[in-house]
C-alpha positions in Angstrom: 16.5 -9.5 15.2 18.7 -6.2 16.0 17.1 -2.7 16.7 17.2 -1.3 13.1 15.4 -4.2 11.2 12.7 -4.3 14.2 12.1 0.2 13.9 13.0 0.8 10.0 9.1 0.1 8.9 8.2 2.9 11.2 8.9 5.3 8.3 6.0 4.1 5.7 3.6 4.8 8.4 4.7 8.1 9.2 5.0 8.8 5.5 1.5 8.3 4.7 0.8 10.1 7.9 2.4 12.9 6.4 0.6 12.7 3.3 -2.9 12.9 4.6 -2.2 15.8 6.6 -1.0 17.7 3.5 -3.9 16.7 1.6 -6.3 17.7 4.4 -4.4 20.8 4.7 -5.6 21.8 1.1 -8.3 24.2 1.5 -11.5 24.0 -0.1 -10.9 25.5 -3.4 -7.3 23.3 -4.1 -9.1 20.1 -2.8 -12.0 20.5 -5.2 -9.8 21.5 -8.4 -7.2 18.6 -7.3 -10.4 15.9 -6.8 -12.4 17.6 -10.0 -8.8 16.9 -11.9 -9.1 13.1 -11.1 -12.7 13.1 -11.9 -12.1 14.3 -15.5 -9.9 12.0 -16.0 -11.8 8.6 -14.6 -15.0 10.0 -15.8 -16.1 9.5 -12.1 -18.0 12.0 -9.9 -16.2 14.4 -8.0 -17.4 12.9 -4.4 -16.8 9.1 -5.6 -12.8 10.1 -6.2 -12.7 11.8 -2.8 -14.0 8.8 -1.2 -12.0 6.5 -3.1 -8.6 9.0 -2.1 -9.6 7.9 1.4 -9.6 4.6 0.8 -6.5 4.3 -0.8 -4.5 6.7 1.8 -6.1 5.1 4.8 -6.0 1.4 3.4 -2.1 2.6 2.6 -1.3 3.7 6.1 -3.0 0.4 7.8 -1.0 -1.9 5.6 2.0 0.2 6.5 1.4 0.2 10.1 0.5 -4.0 10.3 3.8 -4.2 8.4 5.4 -2.0 11.4 3.4 -3.9 14.2 4.8 -7.4 12.7 8.3 -6.4 12.3 8.5 -5.5 16.4 9.0 -8.5 18.8 6.4 -11.1 18.5 6.6 -11.8 22.3 5.5 -7.6 22.3 2.7 -7.9 19.5 1.0 -11.3 20.0 -1.1 -12.1 16.6 -4.3 -10.8 17.2 -2.8 -7.1 18.0 -1.6 -7.4 14.4 -5.5 -6.5 13.2 -6.2 -4.6 16.2 -3.8 -2.0 16.4 -3.3 -0.7 12.8 -7.3 -0.8 12.8 -7.4 1.5 15.9 -4.6 3.7 14.7 -6.1 4.1 11.6 -9.9 4.9 12.7 -8.4 7.4 15.4 -6.1 9.2 12.9 -9.2 9.4 10.8 -11.4 11.2 13.3 -8.3 13.4 14.1 -7.7 14.3 10.3 -11.5 14.7 10.1 -11.2 17.3 13.1 -8.2 18.6 11.4 -10.3 19.5 8.2 -13.2 21.5 10.6 -10.1 23.8 11.1 -9.1 24.5 7.3 -10.8 27.1 5.6 -13.3 25.6 3.2 -13.4 22.3 4.4 -15.3 20.0 6.6 -15.6 17.0 8.5 -17.3 13.8 8.0 -18.5 11.0 10.1 -18.9 8.9 7.0 -15.4 9.8 6.2 -13.8 8.0 9.3 -16.1 4.7 8.9 -14.6 4.8 5.1 -10.9 5.6 6.9 -11.8 2.7 9.2 -13.0 0.2 6.5 -9.7 1.2 4.6 -7.9 0.8 7.9 -9.0 -2.7 7.9 -8.5 -3.4 4.3 -5.1 -2.7 4.4 -4.1 -4.9 7.1 -6.3 -7.7 5.8 -4.3 -7.0 2.4 -1.1 -7.3 4.3 -2.1 -10.5 5.8 -3.3 -11.9 2.4 -0.1 -11.4 0.6 2.1 -12.4 3.2 0.1 -15.8 3.7 0.4 -16.3 -0.2 4.3 -15.0 0.1 4.9 -17.9 3.0 3.2 -20.4 0.8 4.8 -19.6 -2.4 8.3 -19.7 -0.3 7.4 -23.2 1.3 6.5 -24.5 -2.1 9.6 -23.1 -3.6 11.9 -24.5 -0.8 10.5 -27.9 -1.3 10.8 -27.4 -5.0 14.8 -26.7 -4.2 15.0 -29.5 -2.2 13.6 -32.1 -4.4 16.1 -30.9 -7.3 19.2 -31.1 -4.9 17.8 -34.4 -4.3 17.8 -35.5 -7.9 21.4 -33.7 -8.5 23.0 -35.8 -6.0 21.2 -39.2 -7.0 22.7 -38.1 -10.4 26.1 -37.4 -9.1 26.0 -40.7 -7.0 25.2 -42.7 -10.6 27.9 -40.3 -12.4 30.4 -41.5 -9.9 29.5 -45.2 -9.3 29.8 -45.3 -13.2 
């Protein structure tokens, strides 16, 4: 596998890190108005919308980190690290995000958000693993079906040639 194919997946974790940083950089009023807007749309409490946003963004970060790490050479990252490292990256960045929010006017950091970020990162990793396990099963069945169809076509062609 060439280097470009191995490392292009780093774009997605960097993208989600930047998006999280931008949302965390909003002052308290801007953040409250954003979450209130979505709370009104979905008819849910503002605090639930905030926690859901954490879960979605950090789940996407965990998913994309898993994709990047899985794309690296398998000898460099054995299989257990494909779960361990993305979760650690997500937890560390979640903690840094909460520290960053302490420096933003009108915002505060919360240890419960770090726990939500950790669960979200783990959920993203597990979603990645589940998606690609099902993809491998689908791909395997499709290859088996295609091989069976090709075999039937060969048998039909041989039968037609004999006639």
